Residue frames as a rotation matrix with the C-alpha (Angstrom) as fourth column:
MET 1
0.508 -0.431 -0.746 -38.33
0.016 -0.861 0.509 -40.09
-0.861 -0.270 -0.431 -25.24
SER 2
0.987 -0.050 0.151 -37.05
0.152 0.013 -0.988 -38.93
0.048 0.999 0.021 -28.62
PHE 3
0.201 -0.977 0.069 -33.43
0.980 0.199 -0.026 -38.86
0.012 0.073 0.997 -29.71
LYS 4
-0.033 -0.144 0.989 -33.82
0.406 -0.906 -0.118 -35.14
0.913 0.398 0.088 -30.43
PHE 5
0.817 0.408 0.407 -34.94
-0.202 -0.458 0.865 -34.48
0.539 -0.790 -0.292 -26.85
LEU 6
0.789 -0.573 -0.224 -32.00
0.555 0.507 0.660 -36.42
-0.264 -0.644 0.717 -25.41
ARG 7
-0.016 -0.841 0.541 -29.58
0.927 -0.215 -0.306 -34.52
0.374 0.497 0.783 -27.59
TRP 8
0.126 0.142 0.982 -30.88
0.016 -0.990 0.141 -31.13
0.992 -0.002 -0.127 -26.50
SER 9
0.976 0.218 0.018 -30.93
-0.029 0.045 0.999 -32.24
0.217 -0.975 0.050 -22.86
ARG 10
0.459 -0.879 -0.131 -27.27
0.870 0.413 0.270 -33.20
-0.183 -0.238 0.954 -23.07
LEU 11
-0.165 -0.496 0.853 -26.40
0.668 -0.692 -0.273 -29.90
0.726 0.524 0.445 -24.75
PHE 12
0.573 0.474 0.669 -28.22
-0.158 -0.736 0.658 -28.03
0.804 -0.483 -0.346 -22.01
VAL 13
0.942 -0.255 -0.219 -26.32
0.304 0.368 0.879 -29.90
-0.143 -0.894 0.424 -19.28
LEU 14
0.098 -0.965 0.241 -23.00
0.994 0.083 -0.071 -29.25
0.048 0.247 0.968 -21.01
LEU 15
0.028 -0.005 1.000 -23.86
0.334 -0.942 -0.014 -25.58
0.942 0.334 -0.024 -21.35
VAL 16
0.878 0.359 0.318 -24.69
-0.182 -0.364 0.914 -25.27
0.443 -0.860 -0.254 -17.66
LEU 17
0.715 -0.673 -0.188 -21.51
0.627 0.499 0.599 -27.10
-0.309 -0.546 0.779 -16.68
GLY 18
-0.047 -0.747 0.663 -19.49
0.899 -0.321 -0.298 -24.85
0.435 0.582 0.687 -18.97
LEU 19
0.323 0.249 0.913 -20.95
-0.038 -0.961 0.276 -21.72
0.946 -0.124 -0.301 -17.45
SER 20
0.997 0.066 -0.026 -20.27
0.017 0.122 0.992 -23.05
0.069 -0.990 0.121 -13.94
VAL 21
0.366 -0.931 0.012 -16.62
0.915 0.362 0.180 -23.77
-0.172 -0.055 0.984 -14.77
SER 22
-0.096 -0.370 0.924 -16.24
0.608 -0.757 -0.239 -20.31
0.788 0.539 0.298 -16.29
ALA 23
0.684 0.434 0.586 -17.72
-0.179 -0.679 0.712 -18.72
0.707 -0.592 -0.387 -13.20
LEU 24
0.900 -0.393 -0.188 -15.34
0.348 0.392 0.851 -20.63
-0.261 -0.832 0.490 -10.95
GLN 25
0.063 -0.915 0.398 -12.38
0.989 0.002 -0.150 -19.68
0.137 0.403 0.905 -13.11
ALA 26
0.155 0.077 0.985 -13.41
0.233 -0.972 0.039 -16.03
0.960 0.224 -0.168 -12.94
GLN 27
0.945 0.231 0.233 -13.58
-0.172 -0.255 0.952 -16.23
0.280 -0.939 -0.201 -9.15
ASP 28
0.686 -0.725 -0.067 -10.17
0.621 0.535 0.573 -17.88
-0.380 -0.435 0.817 -8.96
LYS 29
0.240 -0.612 0.754 -8.51
0.765 -0.359 -0.534 -15.35
0.597 0.705 0.382 -11.28
ALA 30
-0.201 -0.402 -0.893 -6.40
0.895 -0.446 -0.001 -12.92
-0.398 -0.800 0.449 -9.28
HIS 31
0.859 0.493 0.141 -7.46
0.511 -0.802 -0.310 -9.28
-0.040 0.338 -0.940 -9.56
ASP 32
0.460 -0.731 0.504 -4.92
0.361 -0.364 -0.859 -6.65
0.811 0.577 0.096 -10.56
ALA 33
0.648 -0.189 0.738 -4.32
-0.626 -0.684 0.375 -5.28
0.434 -0.705 -0.561 -7.05
VAL 34
0.596 -0.432 0.677 -2.51
-0.414 0.556 0.720 -8.50
-0.688 -0.710 0.152 -6.09
THR 35
0.782 -0.296 0.549 -0.85
0.593 0.624 -0.508 -9.17
-0.192 0.723 0.664 -9.44
PRO 36
0.123 -0.818 -0.561 2.73
0.277 -0.515 0.811 -7.80
-0.953 -0.255 0.163 -9.53
VAL 37
0.566 0.048 0.823 3.35
0.823 -0.083 -0.562 -5.59
0.041 0.995 -0.087 -12.55
PRO 38
-0.421 -0.786 -0.452 6.00
0.738 -0.587 0.334 -2.97
-0.528 -0.193 0.827 -13.45
ARG 39
0.808 0.512 -0.292 5.61
0.229 -0.729 -0.645 0.42
-0.543 0.455 -0.706 -15.07
ASP 40
0.302 -0.723 0.621 7.87
0.947 0.155 -0.281 2.03
0.107 0.673 0.732 -17.66
GLY 41
0.524 -0.130 0.841 9.71
0.237 -0.927 -0.291 5.26
0.818 0.351 -0.456 -18.36
ASN 42
-0.155 -0.598 0.786 10.96
-0.568 -0.597 -0.566 7.31
0.808 -0.535 -0.247 -15.42
TRP 43
0.722 0.479 0.498 9.30
-0.685 0.398 0.610 4.86
0.094 -0.782 0.616 -13.05
MET 44
0.883 -0.408 -0.233 11.80
0.370 0.910 -0.188 2.17
0.288 0.080 0.954 -13.98
LYS 45
0.015 -0.912 0.409 14.70
0.132 -0.404 -0.905 4.58
0.991 0.067 0.114 -13.53
ARG 46
0.060 0.055 0.997 13.55
-0.879 -0.470 0.079 5.43
0.473 -0.881 0.020 -10.01
HIS 47
0.946 0.304 0.112 13.00
-0.323 0.857 0.401 1.76
0.026 -0.416 0.909 -9.22
GLU 48
0.593 -0.784 -0.182 16.56
0.521 0.546 -0.656 0.98
0.614 0.295 0.732 -10.35
SER 49
-0.103 -0.615 0.782 17.90
-0.351 -0.713 -0.607 3.84
0.931 -0.337 -0.143 -8.25
PHE 50
0.592 0.369 0.717 16.36
-0.800 0.164 0.577 2.15
0.096 -0.915 0.392 -5.21
ASN 51
0.963 -0.230 -0.137 18.14
0.223 0.973 -0.068 -1.06
0.149 0.035 0.988 -6.10
GLU 52
0.163 -0.956 0.245 21.46
0.308 -0.187 -0.933 0.77
0.937 0.227 0.264 -6.35
ARG 53
0.065 -0.099 0.993 20.88
-0.755 -0.656 -0.016 2.41
0.653 -0.749 -0.117 -2.97
VAL 54
0.804 0.320 0.502 20.08
-0.588 0.555 0.588 -0.78
-0.090 -0.768 0.634 -1.08
LYS 55
0.744 -0.606 -0.282 23.11
0.352 0.714 -0.606 -2.49
0.568 0.352 0.744 -2.59
LYS 56
-0.103 -0.801 0.590 25.20
-0.246 -0.554 -0.795 -0.07
0.964 -0.228 -0.140 -0.53
GLY 57
-0.195 0.102 -0.975 23.63
0.779 0.620 -0.091 -1.43
0.596 -0.778 -0.201 2.67
ASN 58
-0.937 -0.190 -0.293 23.29
0.344 -0.641 -0.686 0.61
-0.057 -0.744 0.666 5.86
VAL 59
-0.447 0.874 0.188 19.48
-0.344 -0.362 0.866 0.55
0.826 0.323 0.463 5.73
ASP 60
-0.989 0.062 -0.137 17.71
0.151 0.365 -0.919 0.53
-0.007 -0.929 -0.370 9.09
LEU 61
-0.281 0.932 -0.228 14.32
0.142 -0.194 -0.971 1.94
-0.949 -0.305 -0.078 8.10
LEU 62
-0.877 0.104 0.470 12.17
0.475 0.030 0.879 1.79
0.078 0.994 -0.076 4.98
LEU 63
-0.295 0.867 -0.401 9.23
-0.223 -0.470 -0.854 3.97
-0.929 -0.163 0.333 4.01
ILE 64
-0.891 -0.009 0.454 7.26
0.373 0.557 0.742 2.31
-0.260 0.831 -0.492 1.24
GLY 65
-0.009 0.975 -0.222 4.48
0.418 -0.198 -0.887 3.83
-0.909 -0.100 -0.405 -0.83
ASP 66
0.347 0.293 0.891 3.36
0.938 -0.129 -0.323 6.10
0.021 0.947 -0.319 -3.65
SER 67
-0.004 -0.357 0.934 3.67
0.447 -0.836 -0.318 9.85
0.895 0.416 0.163 -4.35
ILE 68
0.838 0.342 0.425 2.71
-0.215 -0.510 0.833 10.69
0.501 -0.789 -0.354 -0.78
THR 69
0.762 -0.645 -0.055 5.78
0.423 0.432 0.796 8.79
-0.490 -0.630 0.603 0.42
GLN 70
0.097 -0.738 0.668 7.94
0.959 -0.110 -0.262 10.09
0.267 0.666 0.697 -2.43
GLY 71
0.588 0.276 0.760 6.99
0.230 -0.958 0.169 13.56
0.775 0.076 -0.627 -1.20
TRP 72
0.810 -0.425 -0.404 9.38
0.428 -0.042 0.903 13.18
-0.400 -0.904 0.148 1.72
GLU 73
-0.196 -0.921 0.338 11.95
0.934 -0.070 0.350 14.27
-0.299 0.384 0.873 -0.86
GLY 74
-0.300 0.184 0.936 9.98
0.544 -0.773 0.326 17.43
0.784 0.607 0.132 -1.64
ALA 75
0.275 0.523 0.807 7.64
-0.360 -0.722 0.591 19.13
0.891 -0.454 -0.010 0.81
GLY 76
0.981 0.191 -0.028 8.70
-0.059 0.435 0.898 16.67
0.183 -0.880 0.438 3.49
LYS 77
0.359 -0.926 -0.120 12.45
0.254 0.220 -0.942 17.09
0.898 0.308 0.314 3.06
ALA 78
-0.235 -0.470 0.851 13.06
-0.645 -0.579 -0.498 19.04
0.727 -0.666 -0.168 6.28
ALA 79
0.500 0.503 0.705 11.03
-0.860 0.383 0.337 16.60
-0.101 -0.775 0.624 8.37
TRP 80
0.926 -0.203 -0.320 12.83
0.071 0.923 -0.379 13.68
0.372 0.328 0.868 6.73
GLU 81
0.057 -0.990 0.131 16.27
-0.008 -0.132 -0.991 15.07
0.998 0.056 -0.015 7.48
LYS 82
-0.197 -0.071 0.978 15.29
-0.897 -0.390 -0.209 15.57
0.396 -0.918 0.013 11.10
SER 83
0.390 0.548 0.740 13.49
-0.840 0.541 0.043 12.28
-0.377 -0.638 0.671 11.76
TYR 84
0.932 0.203 0.300 14.80
-0.082 0.925 -0.371 9.74
-0.352 0.321 0.879 9.26
THR 85
0.592 -0.786 -0.178 18.22
-0.388 -0.084 -0.918 10.63
0.706 0.613 -0.355 7.87
PRO 86
-0.166 -0.706 0.689 19.83
-0.975 0.013 -0.222 9.86
0.147 -0.708 -0.690 11.26
ARG 87
0.223 0.346 0.911 18.10
-0.559 0.812 -0.171 6.46
-0.799 -0.471 0.374 11.17
ASN 88
-0.816 -0.577 -0.023 19.61
-0.319 0.417 0.851 5.41
-0.482 0.702 -0.525 7.83
ALA 89
0.082 0.955 0.285 16.16
0.068 0.280 -0.958 5.50
-0.994 0.098 -0.042 6.24
VAL 90
-0.950 -0.281 0.136 15.44
0.133 0.029 0.991 4.82
-0.282 0.959 0.009 2.57
ASN 91
-0.186 0.897 -0.402 12.47
-0.572 -0.431 -0.698 6.27
-0.799 0.100 0.593 0.71
LEU 92
-0.906 -0.041 0.421 10.81
0.264 0.722 0.639 3.63
-0.331 0.690 -0.644 -1.51
GLY 93
0.074 0.968 -0.241 7.96
0.279 -0.252 -0.927 5.82
-0.957 0.001 -0.289 -2.71
ILE 94
-0.918 -0.283 0.280 7.04
0.339 -0.190 0.921 6.29
-0.207 0.940 0.271 -6.38
GLY 95
-0.538 0.726 -0.428 4.30
-0.559 -0.687 -0.463 8.63
-0.631 -0.010 0.776 -7.55
GLY 96
-0.039 0.661 -0.749 1.31
-0.981 0.117 0.154 6.87
0.189 0.741 0.644 -9.07
ASP 97
-0.837 -0.371 -0.402 2.13
-0.332 0.928 -0.167 3.46
0.435 -0.007 -0.900 -7.63
ARG 98
0.398 0.911 0.109 -0.60
-0.796 0.284 0.534 1.01
0.456 -0.299 0.838 -6.73
THR 99
0.502 -0.183 0.846 -0.31
-0.625 0.600 0.500 -2.12
-0.598 -0.779 0.187 -4.65
GLN 100
0.922 -0.084 0.379 0.58
0.282 0.817 -0.503 -4.22
-0.267 0.570 0.777 -7.71
HIS 101
0.653 -0.721 0.233 3.55
-0.122 -0.403 -0.907 -1.99
0.747 0.564 -0.351 -8.54
VAL 102
0.233 -0.546 0.805 4.95
-0.971 -0.184 0.156 -2.19
0.063 -0.818 -0.572 -5.02
LEU 103
0.723 0.079 0.687 4.61
-0.240 0.960 0.142 -5.97
-0.648 -0.268 0.713 -5.14
TRP 104
0.896 -0.403 0.185 6.67
0.334 0.339 -0.879 -6.06
0.292 0.850 0.439 -8.34
ARG 105
0.434 -0.763 0.478 9.32
-0.550 -0.645 -0.531 -3.78
0.714 -0.032 -0.700 -6.90
LEU 106
0.371 -0.260 0.891 9.73
-0.867 0.248 0.433 -5.93
-0.333 -0.933 -0.134 -3.81
ASP 107
0.796 -0.049 0.604 10.30
0.167 0.976 -0.140 -8.94
-0.582 0.212 0.785 -6.05
ASN 108
0.685 -0.470 0.557 12.83
0.649 0.044 -0.760 -7.10
0.332 0.882 0.335 -8.20
GLY 109
-0.077 -0.990 0.117 15.53
0.703 -0.137 -0.698 -5.67
0.707 0.029 0.706 -6.00
ASN 110
0.247 0.197 0.949 14.12
-0.228 -0.940 0.254 -2.95
0.942 -0.279 -0.187 -3.75
ILE 111
0.660 0.014 0.751 14.72
-0.751 -0.016 0.660 -4.93
0.021 -1.000 0.000 -0.58
GLU 112
0.832 -0.366 -0.418 17.38
0.175 0.887 -0.428 -7.38
0.527 0.283 0.802 -1.72
GLY 113
0.013 -0.959 -0.283 20.29
0.600 0.234 -0.765 -8.01
0.800 -0.160 0.579 0.62
ILE 114
-0.575 -0.182 0.798 19.10
-0.411 -0.779 -0.473 -5.80
0.708 -0.600 0.373 3.47
SER 115
-0.185 0.532 -0.826 17.52
0.767 0.603 0.217 -6.38
0.614 -0.594 -0.520 6.87
PRO 116
-0.416 0.056 0.907 16.04
-0.250 -0.967 -0.055 -3.13
0.874 -0.250 0.416 8.20
LYS 117
-0.990 0.117 -0.075 14.82
0.097 0.193 -0.976 -2.82
-0.100 -0.974 -0.203 11.76
ALA 118
-0.204 0.969 -0.139 11.47
0.327 -0.066 -0.943 -1.47
-0.923 -0.237 -0.303 10.58
ALA 119
-0.903 0.055 0.427 9.39
0.405 -0.225 0.886 -0.65
0.145 0.973 0.181 7.50
VAL 120
-0.437 0.782 -0.444 6.54
-0.042 -0.511 -0.859 1.84
-0.898 -0.357 0.256 7.26
LEU 121
-0.840 0.200 0.505 3.96
0.543 0.346 0.765 1.04
-0.022 0.917 -0.399 4.58
MET 122
-0.172 0.841 -0.513 1.28
0.020 -0.518 -0.855 3.40
-0.985 -0.158 0.072 3.28
ILE 123
-0.969 -0.140 -0.201 -0.20
-0.211 0.056 0.976 2.45
-0.125 0.989 -0.084 -0.09
GLY 124
-0.602 0.745 0.287 -3.54
0.707 0.664 -0.242 1.96
-0.371 0.057 -0.927 -1.79
THR 125
-0.083 0.659 -0.748 -5.07
0.042 -0.748 -0.663 5.34
-0.996 -0.087 0.034 -2.55
ASN 126
-0.530 -0.166 -0.832 -4.22
-0.764 -0.331 0.553 5.05
-0.367 0.929 0.049 -6.25
ASN 127
-0.971 0.240 0.004 -6.17
0.226 0.909 0.350 1.80
0.081 0.341 -0.937 -6.38
SER 128
-0.580 0.784 -0.222 -9.36
0.254 -0.086 -0.963 3.47
-0.774 -0.615 -0.149 -5.16
GLY 129
-0.313 0.461 -0.830 -10.45
-0.799 -0.601 -0.033 4.52
-0.514 0.653 0.557 -8.64
THR 130
-0.161 0.172 -0.972 -10.59
-0.820 0.525 0.229 0.96
0.549 0.834 0.057 -9.99
ASN 131
-0.627 -0.153 -0.764 -10.54
0.155 0.936 -0.315 -1.46
0.764 -0.316 -0.563 -7.06
SER 132
0.552 0.834 0.003 -12.93
0.048 -0.036 0.998 -2.24
0.832 -0.551 -0.059 -4.22
SER 133
0.427 -0.344 0.836 -12.05
-0.885 -0.348 0.308 -1.86
0.185 -0.872 -0.453 -0.55
ALA 134
0.806 -0.061 0.589 -11.63
-0.197 0.910 0.364 -5.63
-0.558 -0.410 0.721 -0.28
GLN 135
0.813 -0.509 0.283 -9.32
0.512 0.392 -0.764 -5.79
0.278 0.766 0.580 -3.28
ILE 136
0.395 -0.677 0.621 -7.15
-0.419 -0.734 -0.535 -2.96
0.818 -0.049 -0.574 -1.99
ALA 137
0.510 -0.151 0.847 -6.92
-0.834 0.155 0.530 -4.66
-0.211 -0.976 -0.047 1.39
GLU 138
0.890 -0.179 0.420 -5.89
0.219 0.975 -0.048 -7.90
-0.401 0.135 0.906 -0.31
GLY 139
0.649 -0.684 0.332 -3.19
0.254 -0.216 -0.943 -6.03
0.717 0.697 0.033 -2.22
ILE 140
0.282 -0.518 0.807 -1.84
-0.802 -0.589 -0.098 -4.53
0.527 -0.620 -0.582 0.99
GLU 141
0.711 0.022 0.703 -1.99
-0.507 0.709 0.490 -7.90
-0.488 -0.705 0.516 2.70
ALA 142
0.895 -0.402 0.191 0.02
0.430 0.670 -0.605 -9.40
0.116 0.624 0.773 -0.17
ILE 143
0.373 -0.779 0.504 2.68
-0.233 -0.605 -0.762 -6.71
0.898 0.167 -0.407 0.32
VAL 144
0.368 -0.189 0.911 2.84
-0.929 -0.106 0.353 -7.39
0.030 -0.976 -0.214 4.05
LYS 145
0.885 -0.008 0.465 3.20
-0.068 0.987 0.146 -11.11
-0.460 -0.161 0.873 3.44
LYS 146
0.737 -0.649 0.189 5.98
0.385 0.173 -0.906 -10.49
0.556 0.741 0.378 0.95
LEU 147
0.251 -0.638 0.728 7.80
-0.630 -0.678 -0.378 -8.23
0.735 -0.364 -0.572 3.38
ARG 148
0.568 0.017 0.823 7.47
-0.756 0.405 0.514 -10.82
-0.324 -0.914 0.243 6.12
THR 149
0.938 -0.198 0.286 8.89
0.278 0.921 -0.273 -13.49
-0.209 0.336 0.918 3.81
LYS 150
0.530 -0.753 0.391 11.77
0.462 -0.130 -0.877 -11.47
0.711 0.645 0.279 2.40
LEU 151
-0.346 -0.606 0.716 12.55
-0.335 -0.633 -0.698 -9.46
0.877 -0.481 0.016 5.55
PRO 152
0.213 0.548 -0.809 11.72
0.445 0.683 0.579 -11.84
0.870 -0.484 -0.098 8.40
LYS 153
-0.331 -0.419 -0.845 13.51
0.942 -0.098 -0.321 -9.72
0.052 -0.903 0.427 11.04
THR 154
-0.932 -0.027 0.362 11.91
0.093 -0.982 0.167 -6.43
0.351 0.189 0.917 10.00
LYS 155
-0.459 0.812 -0.361 8.96
0.644 0.024 -0.765 -5.09
-0.612 -0.584 -0.534 11.97
ILE 156
-0.707 0.273 0.652 6.24
0.562 -0.343 0.753 -3.59
0.429 0.899 0.089 9.81
LEU 157
-0.579 0.576 -0.577 4.09
0.200 -0.585 -0.786 -0.56
-0.790 -0.571 0.224 10.53
VAL 158
-0.539 0.519 0.664 1.04
0.801 0.073 0.594 -0.54
0.260 0.852 -0.455 8.25
LEU 159
-0.867 0.252 -0.429 -0.48
-0.031 -0.888 -0.460 2.92
-0.497 -0.386 0.777 8.13
ALA 160
0.135 0.964 0.228 -4.14
0.619 0.097 -0.779 3.48
-0.774 0.246 -0.584 7.32
ILE 161
-0.329 -0.162 0.930 -4.53
0.902 -0.346 0.259 5.03
0.279 0.924 0.260 3.89
PHE 162
-0.862 -0.089 -0.499 -4.61
0.311 -0.871 -0.381 8.78
-0.401 -0.484 0.778 4.45
PRO 163
0.168 0.980 -0.109 -7.89
0.545 -0.184 -0.818 10.67
-0.822 0.078 -0.565 3.98
ARG 164
-0.907 -0.360 0.220 -8.55
0.375 -0.447 0.812 12.36
-0.194 0.819 0.540 0.67
GLY 165
-0.306 0.831 0.464 -11.31
0.633 -0.187 0.751 14.51
0.711 0.524 -0.469 -0.81
ALA 166
-0.434 0.134 0.891 -13.17
-0.325 -0.946 -0.016 17.38
0.840 -0.297 0.454 0.82
ASP 167
-0.175 0.454 0.874 -15.32
-0.982 -0.017 -0.188 15.32
-0.070 -0.891 0.449 3.16
ALA 168
-0.572 -0.070 0.817 -16.58
-0.342 0.926 -0.160 11.86
-0.745 -0.371 -0.554 4.07
ASN 169
0.548 0.831 0.092 -18.85
-0.194 0.233 -0.953 11.81
-0.814 0.504 0.289 1.02
ASP 170
0.031 -0.630 -0.776 -15.85
-0.983 -0.160 0.090 11.56
-0.181 0.760 -0.625 -1.30
ALA 171
0.844 0.435 -0.313 -16.20
-0.507 0.837 -0.205 8.24
0.173 0.332 0.927 -3.15
LYS 172
0.249 -0.834 -0.492 -12.51
-0.050 0.496 -0.867 7.35
0.967 0.240 0.082 -3.06
ARG 173
-0.517 -0.392 0.761 -12.22
-0.747 -0.228 -0.625 8.24
0.418 -0.891 -0.175 0.61
LYS 174
0.419 0.767 0.486 -15.08
-0.891 0.451 0.056 5.86
-0.176 -0.457 0.872 1.34
ILE 175
0.808 -0.172 -0.564 -13.30
-0.149 0.866 -0.477 3.06
0.571 0.469 0.674 -0.50
ASN 176
-0.219 -0.975 0.043 -10.08
-0.207 0.004 -0.978 3.76
0.954 -0.223 -0.202 1.40
ILE 177
-0.249 0.213 0.945 -11.90
-0.964 -0.145 -0.222 3.77
0.090 -0.966 0.242 4.74
GLY 178
0.808 0.589 0.019 -13.34
-0.589 0.808 0.006 0.36
-0.012 -0.016 1.000 3.89
ALA 179
0.470 -0.732 -0.494 -9.86
0.045 0.579 -0.814 -0.91
0.882 0.360 0.304 3.05
ASN 180
-0.401 -0.645 0.650 -8.49
-0.594 -0.357 -0.721 0.49
0.697 -0.676 -0.240 6.31
GLU 181
0.319 0.618 0.719 -11.08
-0.945 0.266 0.191 -1.41
-0.073 -0.740 0.669 8.31
LYS 182
0.970 0.058 -0.234 -9.79
-0.115 0.965 -0.237 -4.61
0.212 0.257 0.943 6.75
ILE 183
0.240 -0.960 -0.145 -6.04
0.109 0.175 -0.979 -4.01
0.965 0.219 0.146 6.92
ALA 184
0.104 -0.151 0.983 -6.29
-0.909 -0.415 0.032 -3.13
0.403 -0.897 -0.181 10.61
LYS 185
0.859 0.335 0.387 -6.74
-0.469 0.818 0.333 -6.87
-0.206 -0.468 0.860 11.12
LEU 186
0.629 -0.695 -0.348 -3.27
0.020 0.462 -0.887 -7.57
0.777 0.551 0.304 9.69
ALA 187
-0.001 -0.662 0.750 -1.65
-0.815 -0.434 -0.385 -6.48
0.580 -0.611 -0.539 12.94
ASP 188
0.386 0.066 -0.920 -0.34
0.279 0.942 0.185 -9.29
0.879 -0.328 0.345 15.11
GLY 189
0.964 0.041 0.263 1.09
-0.210 -0.488 0.847 -7.06
0.163 -0.872 -0.461 17.82
GLU 190
0.554 -0.813 0.179 4.55
0.319 0.406 0.856 -8.46
-0.769 -0.417 0.484 17.30
MET 191
-0.500 -0.786 0.363 5.96
0.619 -0.031 0.785 -8.18
-0.606 0.617 0.502 13.78
VAL 192
-0.579 0.392 0.715 3.07
0.571 -0.432 0.698 -6.37
0.583 0.812 0.027 12.11
HIS 193
-0.532 0.365 -0.764 1.52
0.593 -0.483 -0.644 -3.24
-0.604 -0.796 0.041 13.59
TYR 194
-0.151 0.590 0.793 -1.26
0.859 -0.319 0.400 -0.93
0.490 0.742 -0.458 12.41
LEU 195
-0.528 -0.022 -0.849 -1.73
0.571 -0.749 -0.336 2.78
-0.629 -0.662 0.408 13.01
ASP 196
0.114 0.644 0.756 -4.43
0.925 -0.347 0.156 5.15
0.363 0.681 -0.636 11.78
ILE 197
-0.572 -0.375 -0.729 -3.41
0.637 -0.763 -0.108 8.81
-0.516 -0.527 0.676 12.01
SER 198
-0.324 0.515 0.794 -6.22
0.813 -0.277 0.512 10.12
0.483 0.811 -0.329 9.78
SER 199
0.637 0.676 -0.370 -7.62
0.767 -0.508 0.393 12.30
0.077 -0.534 -0.842 12.56
LYS 200
-0.061 -0.760 -0.647 -4.37
0.640 -0.528 0.559 14.28
-0.766 -0.380 0.519 12.61
PHE 201
-0.904 -0.314 0.290 -5.19
0.410 -0.448 0.795 15.67
-0.120 0.837 0.534 9.17
LEU 202
-0.325 0.891 0.316 -8.95
0.653 -0.029 0.756 16.19
0.684 0.452 -0.573 9.48
ASN 203
-0.621 0.306 0.722 -11.11
-0.568 -0.810 -0.146 18.86
0.540 -0.501 0.676 11.05
GLU 204
-0.803 0.313 0.507 -13.48
-0.362 0.419 -0.833 17.79
-0.472 -0.853 -0.223 13.83
ASP 205
0.231 0.969 -0.092 -16.35
-0.632 0.077 -0.771 17.47
-0.740 0.237 0.630 11.32
GLY 206
0.260 -0.196 0.946 -14.31
0.395 0.915 0.081 15.12
-0.881 0.352 0.315 9.12
THR 207
0.996 0.080 0.045 -13.56
0.076 -0.441 -0.894 17.67
-0.052 0.894 -0.446 6.43
LEU 208
0.171 -0.977 0.126 -10.11
0.902 0.207 0.379 17.97
-0.397 0.049 0.917 4.88
SER 209
0.759 0.089 -0.645 -8.67
0.022 -0.994 -0.111 21.43
-0.651 0.070 -0.756 4.42
LYS 210
0.802 -0.497 0.331 -6.48
0.390 0.016 -0.921 22.60
0.452 0.867 0.207 1.56
GLU 211
0.530 -0.633 0.565 -4.30
-0.771 -0.637 0.009 24.12
0.355 -0.440 -0.825 4.27
VAL 212
0.334 -0.367 0.868 -3.42
-0.516 0.700 0.494 20.54
-0.789 -0.613 0.044 5.19
MET 213
-0.320 -0.353 0.879 -3.42
0.594 0.648 0.477 18.92
-0.738 0.675 0.002 1.76
PRO 214
-0.592 0.008 -0.806 -3.43
-0.324 -0.918 0.229 21.59
-0.738 0.396 0.546 -0.98
ASP 215
-0.620 0.382 -0.685 -5.00
-0.690 0.150 0.708 19.27
0.373 0.912 0.171 -3.59
LEU 216
0.319 0.752 0.576 -6.94
-0.941 0.322 0.101 17.27
-0.109 -0.575 0.811 -0.97
LEU 217
0.948 -0.070 -0.311 -4.55
-0.001 0.975 -0.224 14.36
0.319 0.213 0.924 -1.47
HIS 218
0.188 -0.973 -0.136 -0.89
0.648 0.227 -0.727 15.36
0.738 0.048 0.673 -1.12
LEU 219
0.591 0.003 -0.807 0.72
0.781 -0.254 0.571 16.79
-0.203 -0.967 -0.152 2.00
ASN 220
0.704 -0.429 0.566 2.41
-0.117 -0.856 -0.504 20.16
0.700 0.289 -0.653 2.43
GLU 221
-0.308 -0.951 0.010 5.50
-0.142 0.036 -0.989 20.82
0.941 -0.306 -0.146 4.55
LYS 222
-0.389 0.218 0.895 3.54
-0.907 -0.259 -0.332 21.26
0.160 -0.941 0.299 7.79
SER 223
0.659 0.750 0.061 1.59
-0.752 0.653 0.093 18.03
0.030 -0.107 0.994 7.19
TYR 224
0.368 -0.618 -0.694 4.78
-0.014 0.743 -0.669 16.01
0.930 0.256 0.265 6.68
THR 225
-0.681 -0.557 0.474 5.86
-0.447 -0.196 -0.873 17.20
0.579 -0.807 -0.116 10.10
THR 226
0.076 0.816 0.573 2.47
-0.994 0.109 -0.023 16.11
-0.081 -0.568 0.819 11.43
TRP 227
0.754 0.162 -0.636 3.01
-0.363 0.910 -0.199 12.69
0.547 0.381 0.745 9.86
ALA 228
-0.154 -0.929 -0.337 6.49
-0.025 0.345 -0.938 12.31
0.988 -0.136 -0.076 11.34
VAL 229
-0.662 -0.078 0.745 5.42
-0.689 -0.326 -0.647 13.41
0.294 -0.942 0.162 14.81
SER 230
0.293 0.930 0.224 2.31
-0.955 0.273 0.119 11.20
0.049 -0.248 0.967 14.78
ILE 231
0.842 0.020 -0.539 4.16
-0.128 0.978 -0.164 7.97
0.524 0.207 0.826 14.03
GLU 232
0.020 -0.959 0.284 7.33
-0.650 -0.228 -0.725 8.78
0.759 -0.170 -0.628 16.00
PRO 233
0.016 -0.040 0.999 6.45
-0.950 0.311 0.027 6.85
-0.311 -0.950 -0.034 19.19
LYS 234
0.841 0.368 0.396 5.64
-0.241 0.911 -0.333 3.72
-0.484 0.185 0.855 17.16
VAL 235
0.740 -0.640 -0.209 8.68
-0.163 0.131 -0.978 4.02
0.653 0.757 -0.007 14.92
LYS 236
-0.063 -0.769 0.636 10.87
-0.898 -0.234 -0.373 4.43
0.436 -0.594 -0.676 17.99
GLU 237
0.305 0.285 0.909 9.32
-0.743 0.668 0.040 1.34
-0.596 -0.687 0.415 19.55
LEU 238
0.976 0.176 0.127 9.68
-0.060 0.782 -0.620 -0.83
-0.208 0.598 0.774 16.44
MET 239
0.540 -0.840 -0.048 13.29
-0.226 -0.090 -0.970 0.20
0.811 0.534 -0.238 15.94
GLY 240
0.537 -0.276 -0.797 14.12
0.731 0.624 0.277 -0.74
0.421 -0.731 0.537 19.50
GLU 241
-0.333 -0.645 0.687 15.19
0.197 -0.760 -0.619 2.74
0.922 -0.071 0.381 20.49
LYS 242
-0.320 0.168 -0.932 15.15
0.945 0.117 -0.304 3.83
0.058 -0.979 -0.197 24.12
């Protein structure tokens, strides 16, 4: 066996080992849906306003999410004042947020020093353009785990990501449905609960009307009432109301 052959054999082995290590490192690297990260501009101002609000205390209910949750301050204002203002609720929704942004917010003041009775979480649709169903589910699971750690006495209601797009063929809706199937398993029946109210927004054939969501994503005033009414029994239960 020649020296040249031995040298090339060793190089080949080292190359294979190097590729294997790289592959393992790639698998171990956390994807962006579970990696906390902030945003800038007006986002940071809204985030800081949340921190100022919770510092005042008197928080019994949280609603956490993206623009759909933030919309309780717009199209959903009347429903909010009826269902949530009397419950000392705080809206922790920011338009455009993904799971990674919520994770960062929870680590940086949004829930510091409070112990709500319940928290309603609906997040993930903004991840559907870049993340898989599994990745979105992992991001939501990371949020739930963080809430359980930081708010051990707070019961959590995880809502299925709301439907979007005209029908079931919508690519992002498909991804969200896949994520919902996975996050349903987060429920333990005690501190973490899951509820899918998608059918409340859809026609019998699974289509989504612009009369329900004008842009096939965001809710109008009537749909915010639908949301509030649909989760009311569960919210009442989790808050220990008679």
